[in-house]
N, C-alpha and C positions, 0 to 999 in steps of 0.2 A: 452617479457612476461610483462603482466600488473599486477600491485599490486593494489588491491582494497579492501576496507573494506566491510564486510557483513552488510547490513542495514535491519532493520525491518520496513516494511510498511504495516500497518494493520495486517492481519494474515499471511502475506507472508514475505519472506526474498528476498532481491534483491542485485545484484551487478551491478554497472553501468559501462558502457563502455565510456571512454573519447571521446569527440567529435573529437579530433585529430586522434584517432585510427579508428573511424568510417569513417572519411574522407580518411585516408590513405588506408584503405581496401575497400573503395567505397561500404560500407554497406548501405542498405536501411531499413527504418522503416518497420517492419512486416516481414523482411527476417528471415528465419530459420537459427539459428546458432548452432554450436556444441561447447560445453563448457566442459572442464575437470576441476574438482574441487579438490584442494588439500589445506590443511591447510599449511600456510607458516609462517616463522618467518623472519622478515626483520631486519637486524642489520646495524646500521650506522658504517661506517669505518672512520678512519682518515688517512690523508696522512702521509707519512714518515717525511715530514718537520714539521708538527704539533706535531707528536710524539716526534721527537728529541727536539723541543722547550720545550715541556712539561717536558721531562726528565731533561733537563738542569735547568729549573725553579724549578722542584721538588728538585733537589740536593741542590740548593741555599736556598730554602724556605720551606723545609719540616716541620720544627717546626711550622712555621706560618700557614701553611695549616692545620696541625693537630689541632692547637689551634682553628682555625676557624670552623673546622668540628665538634668540641665538643660543640660549642655554639648554 
C-alpha cells in the first residue's frame, strides 16, 4: 500500500506514484492504471522499548514535565 498526499495542481488534484514503485511494477508513462481511493489516517507508533523508557522517565520526572508543559 502506498500512502500519498492529495495535491492541487492548477484546477486538478493529483496523487504521485513514487519512482521506486513505478520501477518495481515496471509501469510505463502513459500506461492506464486502476486506482482505488480511500481517505486514510496514518498514525505513528512507538516501539515497546521507547514506550517503557518513557513510562520510567515519566514516573521519575512527572512534576518537571508538567511544569514544562505549562510554560
